[in-house]
NUPAFI-796914 format. One record per residue (C-alpha): x, y, z; residue number from 1; residue in one letter. Coordinates in nm, 4 decimals. Layout:
# NUPAFI-796914
X | Y | Z | num | residu
X | Y | Z | NUM | A $
...
//
This chain:
# NUPAFI-796914
X | Y | Z | num | residu
-1.7320 | -1.5875 | -0.1063 | 1 | X $
-2.0338 | -1.4393 | -0.2726 | 2 | X $
-2.1202 | -1.1986 | 0.0031 | 3 | X $
-1.7665 | -1.0822 | 0.0832 | 4 | X $
-1.6858 | -0.7131 | 0.0955 | 5 | X $
-1.5875 | -0.5266 | -0.2139 | 6 | X $
-1.2174 | -0.5718 | -0.2660 | 7 | X $
-1.0162 | -0.2606 | -0.2898 | 8 | X $
-0.6723 | -0.2065 | -0.4348 | 9 | X $
-0.3719 | -0.4022 | -0.3188 | 10 | X $
-0.2986 | -0.4185 | -0.1521 | 11 | X $
0.0254 | -0.3569 | -0.1445 | 12 | X $
-0.0125 | -0.2761 | 0.1906 | 13 | X $
-0.0659 | -0.5730 | 0.4184 | 14 | X $
0.0208 | -0.6311 | 0.7844 | 15 | X $
0.1187 | -0.9326 | 0.9906 | 16 | X $
-0.1100 | -1.1183 | 1.2262 | 17 | X $
-0.0678 | -1.3239 | 1.5359 | 18 | X $
-0.3415 | -1.5799 | 1.6142 | 19 | X $
-0.6824 | -1.4502 | 1.5088 | 20 | X $
-0.6134 | -1.0821 | 1.5788 | 21 | X $
-0.3588 | -0.9114 | 1.3570 | 22 | X $
-0.0815 | -0.7347 | 1.5420 | 23 | X $
0.0258 | -0.4295 | 1.3420 | 24 | X $
0.3938 | -0.3824 | 1.3006 | 25 | X $
0.6103 | -0.0814 | 1.2206 | 26 | X $
0.6758 | 0.0224 | 0.8616 | 27 | X $
0.8709 | -0.2030 | 0.6247 | 28 | X $
1.2305 | -0.2192 | 0.7447 | 29 | X $
1.4863 | -0.1175 | 0.4825 | 30 | X $
1.7195 | -0.3998 | 0.3872 | 31 | X $
2.0921 | -0.3608 | 0.4508 | 32 | X $
2.3612 | -0.4192 | 0.1878 | 33 | X $
2.5850 | -0.2058 | -0.0332 | 34 | X $
2.4104 | -0.3015 | -0.3516 | 35 | X $
2.4824 | -0.0578 | -0.6311 | 36 | X $
2.3642 | -0.1242 | -0.9846 | 37 | X $
2.5764 | -0.0079 | -1.2791 | 38 | X $
2.4143 | 0.0172 | -1.6220 | 39 | X $
2.3598 | -0.3098 | -1.8084 | 40 | X $
2.4593 | -0.5208 | -1.5092 | 41 | X $
2.1942 | -0.7247 | -1.3199 | 42 | X $
2.2238 | -0.7430 | -0.9390 | 43 | X $
2.0628 | -1.0441 | -0.7842 | 44 | X $
1.9754 | -1.0775 | -0.4119 | 45 | X $
1.7447 | -1.2603 | -0.1750 | 46 | X $
1.4363 | -1.1055 | -0.0213 | 47 | X $
1.3089 | -1.2839 | 0.2915 | 48 | X $
0.9484 | -1.3692 | 0.3624 | 49 | X $
0.8035 | -1.0298 | 0.4320 | 50 | X $
0.4409 | -1.0212 | 0.5480 | 51 | X $
0.5350 | -0.7149 | 0.7607 | 52 | X $
0.7103 | -0.5447 | 0.4704 | 53 | X $
1.0597 | -0.5261 | 0.3152 | 54 | X $
1.2144 | -0.2370 | 0.1177 | 55 | X $
1.5432 | -0.1635 | -0.0527 | 56 | X $
1.6310 | 0.1769 | -0.1939 | 57 | X $
1.8632 | 0.2974 | -0.4650 | 58 | X $
1.9219 | 0.6557 | -0.5712 | 59 | X $
2.0626 | 0.8258 | -0.8765 | 60 | X $
2.1108 | 1.1813 | -1.0049 | 61 | X $
1.8728 | 1.2727 | -1.2808 | 62 | X $
1.9591 | 1.5646 | -1.5155 | 63 | X $
1.5968 | 1.6802 | -1.5825 | 64 | X $
1.6428 | 1.6618 | -1.9581 | 65 | X $
1.3457 | 1.4287 | -2.0256 | 66 | X $
1.5927 | 1.1440 | -2.0855 | 67 | X $
1.4455 | 0.7985 | -2.0292 | 68 | X $
1.5700 | 0.5195 | -1.8087 | 69 | X $
1.4225 | 0.1727 | -1.8166 | 70 | X $
1.4338 | -0.0627 | -1.5215 | 71 | X $
1.3967 | -0.4346 | -1.5438 | 72 | X $
1.3440 | -0.6871 | -1.2622 | 73 | X $
1.2894 | -1.0590 | -1.2344 | 74 | X $
1.1086 | -1.1987 | -0.9332 | 75 | X $
1.1156 | -1.5695 | -0.8667 | 76 | X $
0.9526 | -1.7705 | -0.5840 | 77 | X $
0.6324 | -1.5580 | -0.5835 | 78 | X $
0.2832 | -1.7075 | -0.5648 | 79 | X $
0.0943 | -1.5512 | -0.8607 | 80 | X $
-0.1852 | -1.4413 | -0.6223 | 81 | X $
0.0553 | -1.1903 | -0.4736 | 82 | X $
0.1369 | -1.0016 | -0.7887 | 83 | X $
0.0502 | -0.6683 | -0.6340 | 84 | X $
0.2485 | -0.7344 | -0.3178 | 85 | X $
0.5891 | -0.6970 | -0.4954 | 86 | X $
0.7070 | -0.4059 | -0.7007 | 87 | X $
0.8796 | -0.0689 | -0.7098 | 88 | X $
0.8016 | 0.2800 | -0.6004 | 89 | X $
0.9748 | 0.5775 | -0.7716 | 90 | X $
1.0210 | 0.9060 | -0.5893 | 91 | X $
1.1752 | 1.2308 | -0.7199 | 92 | X $
1.2116 | 1.5896 | -0.5967 | 93 | X $
0.8550 | 1.6698 | -0.6989 | 94 | X $
0.7147 | 1.3486 | -0.5466 | 95 | X $
0.8685 | 1.2809 | -0.2083 | 96 | X $
0.5604 | 1.2037 | 0.0038 | 97 | X $
0.3896 | 0.9835 | -0.2601 | 98 | X $
0.5542 | 0.8118 | -0.5500 | 99 | X $
0.5415 | 0.9377 | -0.9020 | 100 | X $
0.5080 | 0.5795 | -1.0180 | 101 | X $
0.4409 | 0.2358 | -0.8669 | 102 | X $
0.5140 | -0.0693 | -1.0804 | 103 | X $
0.4163 | -0.4293 | -0.9843 | 104 | X $
0.3988 | -0.7642 | -1.1480 | 105 | X $
0.0368 | -0.6916 | -1.2173 | 106 | X $
0.0549 | -0.3406 | -1.3503 | 107 | X $
0.3949 | -0.3547 | -1.5333 | 108 | X $
0.4518 | -0.7215 | -1.6220 | 109 | X $
0.7198 | -0.7612 | -1.8871 | 110 | X $
0.5811 | -0.8903 | -2.2199 | 111 | X $
0.5800 | -1.2724 | -2.2342 | 112 | X $
0.7510 | -1.2955 | -1.8914 | 113 | X $
0.5213 | -1.3619 | -1.5933 | 114 | X $
0.8102 | -1.3140 | -1.3522 | 115 | X $
0.9374 | -0.9843 | -1.5046 | 116 | X $
0.8649 | -0.6163 | -1.4170 | 117 | X $
0.9634 | -0.3385 | -1.6584 | 118 | X $
0.9043 | 0.0398 | -1.6096 | 119 | X $
1.0413 | 0.3666 | -1.7273 | 120 | X $
1.1204 | 0.7039 | -1.5704 | 121 | X $
1.1437 | 1.0394 | -1.7497 | 122 | X $
1.1073 | 1.3967 | -1.6240 | 123 | X $
1.1808 | 1.7561 | -1.7020 | 124 | X $
1.2972 | 1.8214 | -1.3413 | 125 | X $
1.6518 | 1.7606 | -1.2172 | 126 | X $
1.7413 | 1.6081 | -0.8826 | 127 | X $
1.7766 | 1.2812 | -0.6892 | 128 | X $
1.5531 | 0.9960 | -0.7888 | 129 | X $
1.4837 | 0.7028 | -0.5540 | 130 | X $
1.3926 | 0.3588 | -0.6816 | 131 | X $
1.2423 | 0.1550 | -0.4022 | 132 | X $
1.1759 | -0.2185 | -0.4141 | 133 | X $
0.9051 | -0.3314 | -0.1852 | 134 | X $
0.7671 | -0.6748 | -0.0873 | 135 | X $
0.4783 | -0.7867 | 0.1291 | 136 | X $
0.5004 | -1.1442 | 0.0039 | 137 | X $
0.4742 | -1.4134 | 0.2704 | 138 | X $
0.7437 | -1.6297 | 0.1026 | 139 | X $
1.1105 | -1.5768 | 0.0268 | 140 | X $
1.2007 | -1.4400 | -0.3179 | 141 | X $
1.4969 | -1.3994 | -0.5465 | 142 | X $
1.5039 | -1.0597 | -0.7178 | 143 | X $
1.7278 | -0.9426 | -0.9987 | 144 | X $
1.7369 | -0.5753 | -1.0963 | 145 | X $
1.9053 | -0.4034 | -1.3934 | 146 | X $
1.8754 | -0.0801 | -1.5986 | 147 | X $
2.0120 | 0.0520 | -1.9209 | 148 | X $
2.1287 | 0.4006 | -1.8335 | 149 | X $
1.9816 | 0.7390 | -1.9423 | 150 | X $
1.8667 | 0.7523 | -2.3000 | 151 | X $
1.8479 | 1.1142 | -2.4238 | 152 | X $
1.5598 | 1.2341 | -2.6477 | 153 | X $
1.6349 | 1.1848 | -3.0173 | 154 | X $
1.8287 | 1.4624 | -3.1709 | 155 | X $
1.9998 | 1.5247 | -3.4997 | 156 | X $
2.2439 | 1.2493 | -3.4385 | 157 | X $
1.9980 | 1.0168 | -3.2761 | 158 | X $
1.9638 | 0.9296 | -2.9097 | 159 | X $
2.2642 | 0.9183 | -2.6752 | 160 | X $
2.3020 | 0.6794 | -2.3781 | 161 | X $
2.4593 | 0.8179 | -2.0610 | 162 | X $
2.5740 | 0.5597 | -1.8024 | 163 | X $
2.4297 | 0.6102 | -1.4538 | 164 | X $
2.4766 | 0.3989 | -1.1362 | 165 | X $
2.2018 | 0.3235 | -0.8863 | 166 | X $
2.3554 | 0.3824 | -0.5472 | 167 | X $
2.2507 | 0.1407 | -0.2714 | 168 | X $
2.2418 | 0.1846 | 0.1117 | 169 | X $
2.5251 | 0.3911 | 0.2449 | 170 | X $
2.5548 | 0.6029 | -0.0732 | 171 | X $
2.3724 | 0.9151 | -0.1883 | 172 | X $
2.0736 | 0.9952 | 0.0221 | 173 | X $
1.7237 | 1.0092 | -0.1302 | 174 | X $
1.3685 | 1.0489 | -0.0012 | 175 | X $
1.2278 | 0.7617 | 0.1977 | 176 | X $
0.8653 | 0.6800 | 0.1652 | 177 | X $
0.6212 | 0.3916 | 0.2176 | 178 | X $
0.4750 | 0.1654 | -0.0515 | 179 | X $
0.2053 | 0.3819 | -0.2039 | 180 | X $
-0.1572 | 0.3274 | -0.2477 | 181 | X $
-0.2738 | 0.3164 | -0.5976 | 182 | X $
-0.0761 | 0.0017 | -0.6103 | 183 | X $
-0.2631 | -0.0848 | -0.4370 | 184 | X $
-0.2470 | -0.0396 | -0.2610 | 185 | X $
-0.2425 | -0.1653 | -0.1136 | 186 | X $
-0.2296 | 0.0254 | 0.1616 | 187 | X $
0.0817 | -0.0405 | 0.3699 | 188 | X $
0.1861 | -0.0877 | 0.7285 | 189 | X $
0.2581 | 0.2317 | 0.9103 | 190 | X $
0.5617 | 0.3717 | 1.0795 | 191 | X $
0.3451 | 0.5077 | 1.3608 | 192 | X $
0.0782 | 0.2698 | 1.4909 | 193 | X $
-0.1660 | 0.4169 | 1.7403 | 194 | X $
-0.3051 | 0.1801 | 2.0061 | 195 | X $
-0.5540 | 0.2268 | 2.2915 | 196 | X $
-0.8225 | 0.4867 | 2.2998 | 197 | X $
-1.1964 | 0.4702 | 2.2964 | 198 | X $
-1.4054 | 0.1827 | 2.1722 | 199 | X $
-1.6764 | 0.2488 | 1.9050 | 200 | X $
-2.0319 | 0.1333 | 1.9623 | 201 | X $
-2.3006 | 0.1063 | 1.6919 | 202 | X $
-2.4568 | 0.4409 | 1.6256 | 203 | X $
-2.1689 | 0.6355 | 1.7888 | 204 | X $
-1.9011 | 0.8378 | 1.6160 | 205 | X $
-1.5252 | 0.8341 | 1.6906 | 206 | X $
-1.3172 | 1.1376 | 1.6029 | 207 | X $
-0.9461 | 1.1393 | 1.5567 | 208 | X $
-0.6866 | 1.4051 | 1.4822 | 209 | X $
-0.4263 | 1.2385 | 1.2518 | 210 | X $
-0.0869 | 1.4071 | 1.2324 | 211 | X $
0.0977 | 1.4656 | 0.9120 | 212 | X $
0.2138 | 1.1173 | 0.8241 | 213 | X $
0.4385 | 1.0900 | 0.5116 | 214 | X $
0.6011 | 0.7791 | 0.6771 | 215 | X $
0.2660 | 0.6327 | 0.7849 | 216 | X $
0.0117 | 0.6247 | 1.0613 | 217 | X $
-0.2484 | 0.3675 | 1.1592 | 218 | X $
-0.5200 | 0.3123 | 1.4192 | 219 | X $
-0.7012 | -0.0178 | 1.4528 | 220 | X $
-1.0267 | -0.1528 | 1.6052 | 221 | X $
-1.1442 | -0.5196 | 1.6381 | 222 | X $
-1.4776 | -0.6852 | 1.6861 | 223 | X $
-1.6167 | -1.0414 | 1.6961 | 224 | X $
-1.8003 | -1.1516 | 1.3860 | 225 | X $
-2.0570 | -1.4354 | 1.3980 | 226 | X $
-1.9891 | -1.5725 | 1.0440 | 227 | X $
-2.3586 | -1.5608 | 0.9511 | 228 | X $
-2.3171 | -1.3432 | 0.6409 | 229 | X $
-2.4599 | -1.0417 | 0.8235 | 230 | X $
-2.3357 | -0.7057 | 0.6962 | 231 | X $
-2.1771 | -0.4205 | 0.8813 | 232 | X $
-2.1407 | -0.0782 | 0.7151 | 233 | X $
-1.8637 | 0.1660 | 0.8033 | 234 | X $
-1.8837 | 0.5413 | 0.7334 | 235 | X $
-1.5852 | 0.7668 | 0.7628 | 236 | X $
-1.5218 | 1.1327 | 0.7002 | 237 | X $
-1.1775 | 1.2668 | 0.6225 | 238 | X $
-1.1321 | 1.6492 | 0.6191 | 239 | X $
-0.8314 | 1.8710 | 0.5359 | 240 | X $
-0.6990 | 1.6234 | 0.2797 | 241 | X $
-0.5521 | 1.7399 | -0.0512 | 242 | X $
-0.7627 | 1.5611 | -0.3239 | 243 | X $
-0.4392 | 1.4387 | -0.4901 | 244 | X $
-0.3826 | 1.2125 | -0.1871 | 245 | X $
-0.7210 | 1.0271 | -0.2165 | 246 | X $
-0.5419 | 0.6929 | -0.2295 | 247 | X $
-0.3121 | 0.7746 | 0.0699 | 248 | X $
-0.5894 | 0.7627 | 0.3355 | 249 | X $
-0.8254 | 0.4745 | 0.3933 | 250 | X $
-0.8943 | 0.1487 | 0.5763 | 251 | X $
-0.7646 | -0.2085 | 0.5628 | 252 | X $
-0.9916 | -0.4924 | 0.6808 | 253 | X $
-0.8499 | -0.8186 | 0.8123 | 254 | X $
-1.0378 | -1.1302 | 0.9285 | 255 | X $
-0.9578 | -1.4878 | 1.0347 | 256 | X $
-0.8995 | -1.5967 | 0.6753 | 257 | X $
-0.7032 | -1.2873 | 0.5704 | 258 | X $
-0.4442 | -1.2085 | 0.8352 | 259 | X $
-0.1413 | -1.1377 | 0.6273 | 260 | X $
-0.3103 | -0.9306 | 0.3553 | 261 | X $
-0.6374 | -0.7403 | 0.3862 | 262 | X $
-0.9605 | -0.8793 | 0.2518 | 263 | X $
-1.0530 | -0.5210 | 0.1568 | 264 | X $
-0.8802 | -0.1844 | 0.1274 | 265 | X $
-1.1122 | 0.1159 | 0.1031 | 266 | X $
-0.9853 | 0.4647 | 0.0199 | 267 | X $
-1.1305 | 0.7993 | -0.0775 | 268 | X $
-1.0677 | 0.6910 | -0.4335 | 269 | X $
-1.2051 | 0.3403 | -0.4402 | 270 | X $
-1.4882 | 0.3716 | -0.1892 | 271 | X $
-1.6015 | 0.7371 | -0.1899 | 272 | X $
-1.9393 | 0.7907 | -0.0351 | 273 | X $
-2.2017 | 0.9065 | -0.2917 | 274 | X $
-2.1996 | 1.2841 | -0.3367 | 275 | X $
-1.9435 | 1.3302 | -0.0537 | 276 | X $
-1.5835 | 1.3921 | -0.1687 | 277 | X $
-1.4686 | 1.3608 | 0.1966 | 278 | X $
-1.6549 | 1.0421 | 0.2779 | 279 | X $
-1.5521 | 0.6720 | 0.2703 | 280 | X $
-1.8154 | 0.3993 | 0.2919 | 281 | X $
-1.7491 | 0.0223 | 0.2922 | 282 | X $
-1.9237 | -0.2981 | 0.3934 | 283 | X $
-1.8044 | -0.6249 | 0.5483 | 284 | X $
-1.9832 | -0.9602 | 0.5217 | 285 | X $
-1.8591 | -1.3196 | 0.5488 | 286 | X $
-1.9614 | -1.6748 | 0.6206 | 287 | X $
-1.6624 | -1.7260 | 0.8545 | 288 | X $
-1.6698 | -1.6640 | 1.2260 | 289 | X $
-1.3765 | -1.4835 | 1.3975 | 290 | X $
-1.2136 | -1.1598 | 1.4942 | 291 | X $
-1.2272 | -0.8790 | 1.2370 | 292 | X $
-0.9806 | -0.5909 | 1.2449 | 293 | X $
-1.0570 | -0.2543 | 1.0868 | 294 | X $
-0.7418 | -0.0449 | 1.0388 | 295 | X $
-0.7325 | 0.3194 | 0.9440 | 296 | X $
-0.4170 | 0.4301 | 0.7660 | 297 | X $
-0.2774 | 0.7633 | 0.6444 | 298 | X $
0.0243 | 0.8523 | 0.4407 | 299 | X $
-0.0930 | 1.2130 | 0.3916 | 300 | X $
0.1833 | 1.4725 | 0.4327 | 301 | X $
-0.0556 | 1.7069 | 0.6179 | 302 | X $
-0.2712 | 1.6610 | 0.9321 | 303 | X $
-0.6307 | 1.5362 | 0.8687 | 304 | X $
-0.9391 | 1.4875 | 1.0811 | 305 | X $
-1.1065 | 1.1466 | 1.0850 | 306 | X $
-1.4556 | 1.0584 | 1.1951 | 307 | X $
-1.5774 | 0.6967 | 1.1939 | 308 | X $
-1.9128 | 0.5245 | 1.2649 | 309 | X $
-2.0729 | 0.1866 | 1.2098 | 310 | X $
-2.4313 | 0.0640 | 1.2042 | 311 | X $
-2.4064 | -0.2756 | 1.3681 | 312 | X $
-2.4582 | -0.6233 | 1.2267 | 313 | X $
-2.7567 | -0.6489 | 0.9899 | 314 | X $
-2.8721 | -1.0093 | 0.9445 | 315 | X $
-2.9776 | -1.1445 | 0.6032 | 316 | X $
-3.3495 | -1.0914 | 0.5410 | 317 | X $
-3.5681 | -1.3778 | 0.6559 | 318 | X $
-3.9354 | -1.4411 | 0.7074 | 319 | X $
-3.9612 | -1.1511 | 0.9474 | 320 | X $
-3.7200 | -0.9242 | 0.7660 | 321 | X $
-3.3657 | -0.8324 | 0.8625 | 322 | X $
-3.2566 | -0.7595 | 1.2187 | 323 | X $
-2.9781 | -0.5355 | 1.3475 | 324 | X $
-2.7450 | -0.6422 | 1.6275 | 325 | X $
-2.5381 | -0.3719 | 1.7930 | 326 | X $
-2.1614 | -0.4379 | 1.8050 | 327 | X $
-1.8806 | -0.2544 | 1.9710 | 328 | X $
-1.5438 | -0.2053 | 1.8122 | 329 | X $
-1.2577 | -0.2354 | 2.0602 | 330 | X $
-0.9529 | -0.0175 | 2.0161 | 331 | X $
-0.6548 | -0.2390 | 1.9336 | 332 | X $
//
């Protein structure tokens, strides 16, 4: 649609919907199963349709010697339009709230293999590393995962490969965290969804104290949209946020045509307000009538303060110029 809102990053981070109004679920449920992955052995398993999110974690002990490990995955059954909805997050002792790396079929597609993901991990810090598969795909998938062990930096006698096993659920513990933004994305469903609270009229400002949320937090509002290509502009301020978490706080927008994955994701990185490092500004416009949901999300490990306002529906300019119609966002 030519007048749709500016699309943000993946969204990685999509939520389910019931009827016209999305109902926001809890964070992606970890998948059960004692799947460990020895070196050079592919493990294949089924991933169910997961519009609300699916994750599976493996951990391994990393020596902190800058050795390299390469992870390969094959994903079958995925619609190509959901390339950012399936991938891997990597967490280590220095990156437990947000991943050190996110690899998807879009960002890390294996050469000459449209169904393959390939990524590497290397660090100078020892400790437990968690490799987390995530899927927000609306269809069932078959996934195969393998790795080649730890390859040491080249020395006088060349590199050395040390076997290592990825330990599945029930084995060694590792940090648990949501799919990260910067994948996009998407931004993801939250572990703590806030409902109720005040509505938000045009010209008014809502303020919200958001707790530390490494496992996720969200707050949603809905409004009725006339489908006349009118625009509505949202302005938000986020204070007390470490700049390195600029992709961990933002908004997802869902409408009647985008109920499983957002039509837009706006973060402090992708939609920063001009000359305001604490401001997010984004616009919605469409030719489709229906309920629109605006969802704030945070995966910041520290408390933040949110303010949000909106300017009402501004109709396309006509003979007599544009007109503004007030609208009230109802707390979901």
